[in-house]
Residue frames relative to the residue before (quaternion, step in Angstrom):
aa qw qx qy qz dx dy dz
M 1.0000 0.0000 0.0000 0.0000 0.00 0.00 0.00
A 0.3194 -0.7492 0.5527 0.1770 3.57 -0.98 0.88
F 0.2070 -0.7695 0.5942 0.1098 3.53 -1.15 0.68
I 0.2762 -0.7277 0.6053 0.1667 3.55 -1.22 0.62
N 0.4436 -0.6813 0.5188 0.2643 3.53 -0.92 0.92
K 0.5290 -0.6618 0.4218 0.3229 3.61 -0.87 0.88
S 0.5950 0.5638 -0.3754 0.4326 3.62 1.14 -0.38
Q 0.6430 0.5159 -0.3185 0.4680 3.60 1.26 -0.26
V 0.6651 0.4807 -0.2901 0.4923 3.60 1.28 -0.13
K 0.0486 -0.7741 0.6311 0.0156 3.55 -0.92 0.96
A 0.0172 0.7871 -0.6143 0.0521 3.55 -0.94 0.95
F 0.0123 -0.7829 0.6220 0.0044 3.56 -1.21 0.53
P 0.6036 -0.2851 -0.7406 0.0769 1.67 -1.61 1.89
V 0.0651 -0.7582 0.6483 0.0248 3.53 -1.17 0.69
A 0.4025 -0.7813 0.4271 0.2126 3.58 -0.41 1.24
L 0.8189 0.2488 -0.1175 0.5037 3.62 0.77 -0.91
S 0.4229 0.7154 -0.4493 0.3278 3.54 1.06 0.70
V 0.3519 -0.6815 0.5862 0.2609 3.52 -1.37 0.04
A 0.7504 0.4269 -0.2870 0.4150 3.57 -1.33 -0.06
G 0.7412 -0.4901 0.2425 0.3894 3.60 0.90 0.87
S 0.4829 0.6928 -0.4375 0.3089 3.61 1.17 0.00
K 0.7084 0.4359 -0.2752 0.4820 3.59 1.15 -0.40
F 0.6336 0.5454 -0.3272 0.4405 3.58 1.25 -0.08
T 0.4169 -0.6675 0.5530 0.2734 3.54 -1.14 0.69
S 0.0532 0.8240 -0.5565 0.0920 3.53 0.01 1.32
E 0.6865 -0.4662 0.3642 0.4228 3.53 -1.31 0.25
D 0.6766 0.4933 -0.2980 0.4584 3.58 0.89 -0.89
N 0.6544 0.5113 -0.3183 0.4572 3.60 0.97 -0.76
I 0.6694 0.4930 -0.3051 0.4646 3.61 0.94 -0.83
T 0.6844 0.4591 -0.3044 0.4776 3.61 0.83 -0.88
G 0.5956 0.5643 -0.3550 0.4481 3.58 1.14 -0.55
I 0.6176 0.5299 -0.3391 0.4720 3.57 1.06 -0.72
I 0.6653 0.5024 -0.3042 0.4609 3.57 0.87 -0.93
R 0.6703 0.4935 -0.3018 0.4648 3.61 0.93 -0.86
A 0.6648 0.5218 -0.3072 0.4374 3.60 1.06 -0.67
V 0.6293 0.5750 -0.3319 0.4039 3.59 1.12 -0.58
V 0.7861 0.2452 -0.1215 0.5543 3.59 1.02 -0.74
D 0.5104 -0.6691 0.4554 0.2907 3.55 -1.23 0.42
R 0.6772 0.4153 -0.2925 0.5324 3.59 1.27 0.23
E 0.4476 -0.6968 0.4930 0.2667 3.54 -1.08 0.67
N 0.7752 0.1664 -0.0782 0.6044 3.58 1.14 -0.67
Y 0.1782 0.7860 -0.5785 0.1259 3.58 -0.92 0.88
I 0.4286 -0.6757 0.5459 0.2484 3.52 -1.31 0.53
I 0.3048 -0.7406 0.5718 0.1780 3.56 -0.92 0.94
S 0.7684 -0.2029 0.1497 0.5881 3.58 0.85 -0.95
G 0.0090 0.7842 -0.6204 0.0083 3.52 -1.28 0.40
A 0.4079 0.6793 -0.5100 0.3349 3.54 0.00 1.30
N 0.8456 0.1693 -0.1267 0.4902 3.56 -1.26 0.54
N 0.6608 -0.5473 0.2889 0.4248 3.58 0.94 0.97
E 0.6127 0.4830 -0.3682 0.5057 3.59 1.16 0.61
Y 0.0426 -0.8223 0.5656 -0.0458 3.55 -0.64 1.16
E 0.0444 -0.7759 0.6293 0.0048 3.56 -0.97 0.94
F 0.1640 0.7871 -0.5786 0.1372 3.57 -0.85 0.96
V 0.3118 -0.7234 0.5867 0.1876 3.54 -1.33 0.32
L 0.0550 -0.7708 0.6346 0.0057 3.56 -0.94 1.00
H 0.8439 -0.1388 0.0395 0.5167 3.56 -0.59 1.20
G 0.7617 -0.3892 0.1916 0.4813 3.56 0.96 0.93
Y 0.6261 0.5117 -0.3440 0.4774 3.59 1.26 -0.08
Y 0.3145 -0.7561 0.5525 0.1556 3.57 -0.83 1.05
F 0.0493 -0.7839 0.6189 0.0035 3.56 -1.00 0.92
K 0.0291 -0.7510 0.6587 0.0356 3.54 -1.20 0.67
I 0.0572 -0.7961 0.6021 -0.0179 3.55 -0.73 1.12
I 0.0910 -0.7534 0.6496 0.0458 3.54 -0.90 0.99
Y 0.0915 -0.8329 0.5454 -0.0239 3.51 -0.40 1.30
S 0.0421 -0.7596 0.6480 0.0377 3.55 -0.94 0.90
A 0.5295 -0.6872 0.4066 0.2865 3.55 -0.78 1.08
G 0.7068 0.4776 -0.2682 0.4476 3.61 1.08 -0.60
S 0.5522 0.6336 -0.4022 0.3631 3.60 1.19 -0.14
S 0.0866 -0.7791 0.6191 0.0469 3.55 -1.15 0.66
D 0.0832 0.8381 -0.5278 0.1097 3.57 0.44 1.24
M 0.5117 0.6608 -0.4194 0.3545 3.61 1.20 0.10
């Protein structure tokens, strides 16, 4: 029988663990989002100058007005 060293296993959330498994970190949250869908990048909506999409587990919402000059 083969055994796996516990240092090779990462889980989230785990209450009494070490190495960041019990913390709500950026990597843990984006990992949840990536695990829910079968694509890493996808568009949620895009209409009326409002765009929502996910890139590698990060959610973005852009509200664009043609007259704005924020650059």
